[in-house]
C-alpha positions as CSV (number, residue, x, y, z in Angstrom):
1,M,-5.3,21.1,-54.1
2,E,-7.2,24.1,-52.5
3,G,-9.7,21.5,-50.8
4,K,-6.8,19.7,-49.3
5,E,-5.5,23.1,-48.1
6,E,-9.3,23.8,-46.4
7,D,-9.0,20.5,-44.5
8,V,-6.0,20.9,-43.1
9,K,-6.9,24.0,-42.1
10,L,-9.9,22.8,-40.4
11,G,-8.0,19.7,-38.7
12,A,-5.5,22.3,-37.2
13,N,-8.2,24.9,-36.1
14,K,-10.5,22.5,-34.7
15,F,-8.9,21.5,-31.7
16,S,-7.3,25.0,-31.3
17,E,-7.1,25.1,-27.3
18,R,-5.1,22.7,-25.5
19,Q,-6.6,20.4,-22.8
20,P,-6.3,22.5,-19.8
21,I,-4.3,21.3,-16.9
22,G,-3.3,21.7,-13.2
23,T,-5.8,23.7,-10.8
24,S,-7.7,24.9,-14.4
25,A,-8.2,20.9,-15.2
26,Q,-10.3,20.2,-12.0
27,G,-13.9,20.9,-12.8
28,D,-16.2,18.3,-12.1
29,K,-18.1,17.6,-15.6
30,D,-15.9,15.0,-16.3
31,Y,-15.8,12.6,-13.0
32,K,-18.7,12.0,-10.0
33,E,-17.9,11.1,-6.6
34,P,-18.4,7.1,-6.1
35,P,-21.0,6.3,-3.6
36,P,-19.1,5.1,-0.2
37,A,-19.1,0.9,0.0
38,P,-22.1,-0.1,2.6
39,L,-20.5,-1.4,5.9
40,F,-21.7,-4.6,5.4
41,E,-22.7,-6.1,2.3
42,P,-23.8,-9.9,2.9
43,G,-24.3,-10.5,-1.0
44,E,-20.6,-10.4,-1.2
45,L,-20.1,-14.1,0.4
46,K,-22.2,-15.4,-2.3
47,S,-19.9,-14.0,-5.1
48,W,-17.4,-15.8,-6.6
49,S,-15.3,-12.6,-7.2
50,F,-14.9,-12.0,-3.5
51,Y,-13.4,-15.5,-2.6
52,R,-10.9,-14.9,-5.7
53,A,-10.1,-11.3,-4.3
54,G,-9.1,-12.8,-0.9
55,I,-7.3,-15.5,-3.0
56,A,-5.4,-13.1,-4.4
57,E,-4.9,-10.9,-1.8
58,F,-3.3,-14.2,0.0
59,M,-0.9,-15.1,-2.6
60,A,0.6,-11.8,-3.4
61,T,1.4,-11.4,0.1
62,F,2.7,-14.9,0.4
63,L,5.3,-14.3,-2.5
64,F,5.8,-10.7,-0.8
65,L,7.1,-12.4,2.3
66,Y,9.0,-15.2,0.7
67,I,11.0,-13.3,-1.7
68,T,11.8,-10.2,1.1
69,I,12.5,-12.4,3.8
70,L,14.8,-14.2,1.5
71,T,16.6,-11.3,0.5
72,V,16.8,-10.1,4.2
73,M,18.6,-13.5,5.1
74,G,21.2,-13.6,2.4
75,V,22.1,-10.1,3.8
76,S,21.9,-11.2,7.7
77,K,23.9,-14.7,6.7
78,S,26.9,-12.9,5.0
79,N,30.2,-11.8,6.9
80,S,30.8,-9.5,4.3
81,K,28.3,-7.1,3.9
82,C,29.9,-6.1,0.4
83,S,29.0,-9.4,-1.1
84,T,25.5,-8.7,-0.9
85,V,22.7,-6.7,-2.1
86,G,23.1,-4.4,1.5
87,I,20.3,-2.6,2.8
88,Q,19.5,-0.7,-0.9
89,G,19.3,-4.6,-2.0
90,I,16.4,-5.0,0.4
91,A,14.8,-1.8,-0.4
92,W,14.6,-2.5,-3.7
93,A,13.4,-6.2,-3.0
94,F,10.4,-4.8,-1.1
95,G,9.8,-1.9,-3.5
96,G,10.3,-3.8,-6.8
97,M,7.9,-6.7,-5.1
98,I,5.4,-4.5,-4.3
99,F,5.4,-2.8,-7.8
100,A,5.4,-6.2,-9.5
101,L,2.6,-8.0,-7.1
102,V,0.4,-4.3,-7.1
103,Y,0.6,-4.5,-11.0
104,C,-0.8,-8.3,-11.4
105,T,-3.4,-7.9,-8.7
106,A,-4.9,-4.4,-8.9
107,G,-7.6,-5.7,-11.4
108,I,-8.9,-8.3,-9.2
109,S,-8.6,-7.2,-5.2
110,G,-7.2,-4.0,-5.5
111,G,-3.8,-5.3,-4.9
112,H,-3.6,-4.1,-1.2
113,I,-0.8,-6.6,-0.1
114,N,-1.1,-4.5,3.2
115,P,-3.8,-4.4,6.2
116,A,-2.9,-0.7,7.0
117,V,-3.9,-0.2,3.0
118,T,-6.9,-1.7,3.3
119,F,-7.5,0.3,6.6
120,G,-6.9,3.3,5.0
121,L,-9.2,2.2,2.3
122,L,-11.9,1.3,4.6
123,L,-12.0,4.8,6.4
124,A,-11.3,7.2,3.9
125,I,-12.6,9.5,6.2
126,N,-14.6,12.6,4.5
127,P,-15.0,15.0,7.2
128,A,-18.6,16.7,6.2
129,V,-21.6,16.0,8.7
130,T,-21.2,15.6,12.4
131,F,-18.0,17.2,13.7
132,G,-16.8,17.1,9.9
133,L,-16.8,13.1,10.1
134,L,-18.1,10.7,7.5
135,L,-16.9,7.5,6.6
136,A,-17.0,7.6,2.9
137,R,-15.6,4.0,2.7
138,K,-14.2,2.9,-0.4
139,L,-14.9,-0.9,0.3
140,S,-17.1,-2.7,2.9
141,L,-16.0,-3.7,6.3
142,T,-17.0,-7.5,5.2
143,R,-14.2,-7.0,2.3
144,A,-12.0,-5.7,4.7
145,V,-11.7,-8.1,7.4
146,F,-11.2,-11.2,4.6
147,Y,-8.8,-9.1,3.1
148,I,-6.8,-8.5,6.4
149,I,-7.3,-12.4,7.1
150,M,-5.8,-13.2,4.2
151,Q,-2.9,-11.2,3.7
152,C,-2.1,-12.1,7.3
153,L,-2.2,-16.1,6.4
154,G,-0.2,-15.6,3.0
155,A,2.3,-13.7,5.2
156,I,2.6,-16.5,7.9
157,C,2.8,-19.1,4.8
158,G,5.5,-17.3,3.3
159,A,7.7,-16.6,6.4
160,G,7.1,-20.7,6.9
161,V,8.4,-21.2,3.6
162,V,11.8,-19.3,4.2
163,K,12.0,-20.9,7.5
164,G,11.8,-24.1,5.5
165,F,14.6,-23.3,3.1
166,E,17.1,-21.8,5.7
167,G,16.1,-24.8,8.0
168,S,15.1,-24.0,11.6
169,N,18.9,-23.1,13.4
170,N,20.0,-20.8,10.6
171,Y,16.7,-19.1,10.4
172,E,16.5,-18.5,14.5
173,T,20.1,-17.0,14.1
174,L,19.4,-14.6,11.4
175,K,16.1,-13.7,14.0
176,G,13.5,-14.5,10.7
177,G,13.7,-11.2,9.4
178,A,11.4,-10.3,12.1
179,N,10.7,-6.2,12.8
180,V,12.4,-5.2,15.8
181,V,13.4,-1.5,17.4
182,A,17.3,-1.5,16.9
183,H,19.1,-0.8,19.5
184,G,19.9,2.9,20.5
185,Y,16.4,3.9,19.3
186,T,13.3,4.0,21.7
187,K,9.6,2.8,21.3
188,G,8.5,6.0,20.7
189,D,11.2,6.7,17.9
190,G,10.3,2.7,16.4
191,L,6.6,4.2,16.6
192,G,7.1,7.7,15.1
193,A,9.3,5.6,11.9
194,E,6.2,3.5,11.1
195,I,3.8,6.2,11.1
196,V,5.6,8.1,9.2
197,G,6.5,5.6,6.8
198,T,2.8,4.2,6.7
199,F,1.5,7.8,6.1
200,V,4.1,7.9,2.8
201,L,2.8,4.8,1.3
202,V,-0.8,5.5,2.3
203,Y,-0.9,8.6,1.0
204,T,0.8,7.4,-2.6
205,V,-1.8,4.9,-3.0
206,F,-4.6,7.2,-2.2
207,S,-2.9,9.7,-4.6
208,A,-1.8,7.0,-7.6
209,T,-5.5,5.8,-7.4
210,D,-7.7,8.9,-7.5
211,A,-10.6,7.9,-9.5
212,K,-11.0,11.7,-10.0
213,R,-7.8,11.6,-11.4
214,N,-8.0,7.7,-13.5
215,A,-11.4,10.0,-15.2
216,R,-8.7,12.2,-16.7
217,D,-5.7,10.5,-17.4
218,S,-6.1,7.1,-19.0
219,H,-2.4,6.1,-18.2
220,V,-2.9,6.8,-14.3
221,P,-4.0,2.8,-13.6
222,I,-0.8,2.0,-15.4
223,L,1.7,3.9,-13.8
224,A,0.0,3.4,-10.1
225,P,1.7,0.7,-9.2
226,L,5.3,2.5,-9.9
227,P,4.9,5.2,-7.4
228,I,3.7,2.7,-4.9
229,G,6.5,0.5,-5.3
230,F,9.0,3.5,-5.2
231,A,7.3,4.8,-2.3
232,V,7.8,1.1,-0.3
233,F,11.8,1.4,-1.8
234,L,12.2,4.8,0.0
235,V,10.4,4.2,3.2
236,H,12.9,0.9,3.7
237,L,15.8,3.2,2.9
238,A,15.4,5.6,5.8
239,T,13.6,3.4,8.6
240,I,15.6,0.2,7.7
241,P,18.4,1.2,10.3
242,I,15.2,2.1,13.0
243,T,12.9,-0.9,12.8
244,G,13.9,-3.0,9.8
245,T,10.9,-1.4,8.4
246,G,6.9,-2.5,8.9
247,I,4.9,-0.3,7.7
248,N,3.0,-3.6,6.5
249,P,1.3,-5.4,9.7
250,A,0.8,-8.7,8.0
251,R,4.5,-8.5,6.9
252,S,5.3,-8.0,10.3
253,L,2.7,-10.7,11.6
254,G,4.0,-13.7,9.5
255,A,8.1,-13.0,10.4
256,A,7.1,-12.6,14.3
257,I,4.7,-16.0,14.4
258,I,7.4,-18.2,12.4
259,Y,10.5,-16.9,14.2
260,N,8.4,-17.1,17.4
261,R,11.0,-15.2,20.1
262,D,10.6,-12.7,22.8
263,Q,12.7,-10.0,21.2
264,A,9.9,-9.8,18.2
265,W,6.8,-10.1,20.3
266,D,8.3,-7.3,22.6
267,D,7.9,-4.6,19.9
268,H,5.1,-6.3,17.5
269,W,2.4,-3.6,18.5
270,I,4.5,-1.1,17.5
271,F,4.0,-2.6,13.9
272,W,0.1,-2.4,14.0
273,V,-0.4,0.6,15.9
274,G,2.1,2.7,13.7
275,P,0.5,1.5,10.4
276,F,-3.1,2.0,11.3
277,I,-2.4,5.4,12.9
278,G,-0.4,6.5,9.7
279,A,-2.5,4.9,7.5
280,A,-5.5,7.1,9.4
281,L,-3.6,10.3,8.8
282,A,-2.9,9.7,5.2
283,A,-6.9,9.2,4.5
284,V,-7.6,12.1,6.2
285,Y,-5.0,14.6,4.6
286,H,-6.1,13.2,1.4
287,Q,-9.6,13.5,1.7
288,I,-9.4,16.7,3.8
289,V,-6.7,18.8,2.0
290,I,-6.1,17.0,-1.1
291,R,-9.7,16.5,-2.7
292,A,-11.6,19.2,-0.1
293,I,-14.6,16.9,0.0
294,P,-16.1,18.8,3.2
295,F,-16.2,22.0,1.4
296,K,-17.7,20.4,-2.0
297,A,-20.5,19.1,0.4
298,R,-20.7,22.6,1.8
299,A,-21.0,24.1,-1.4
């Protein structure tokens, strides 16, 4: 009996201190900063995993456009908004699909499904050398370009399938789910909405997939798609009345190409420039302020 009591005491005292949390847990003992990806990686072109990842991005963006544009079509063609899912339902469709698709493809391609996310991960700006700027890339330029091409092709195909279901006349009457700046807002308003909205998304992506956090919290990779999808949902709630919410150049391009009307093309530049600026700002903010990498480099 005494032996058992000793075992209990030993077990109780073996881990007497709790695991530190917050700033006290931010030591570097359990984490080493990964090296930046090379700008060009010719060997990738000979790897099946490279093309598999591109196909995964294509399929994910295809499914994303198919579900989300169909949802937009359903809301747009109804005479009574009370009989549809409304703006909240559209936002849930976008956010929910991102959650599901990131979960499915994260282990294959990283689950970008968005050229702005790919661009942000390519930049991942790390100010440390020469005016405090050093590109600490998280993927090669080769892979980034391939992903963006496959994302855009997937988006075009997804919007095309929706047009096939709806019929050309119905699709064009409902404006094809194309992103445009709403009446009453200026192009500057639309650009600002896209910059801030994409900043929220890409900042969430960086934070949810932070390798340093993953090194400590084994549950984070599993939960990462949830905050990313929820960020997409919230941004859509806020900016659907302004631009229809782009924050994804592939989504905007696919809908614009299939709809193919001047109204969609007049404002289309906003849905590339805005997301890329927002993604770059999010990358800078995360690397400088949140990760403080330049200060670590000096130390």
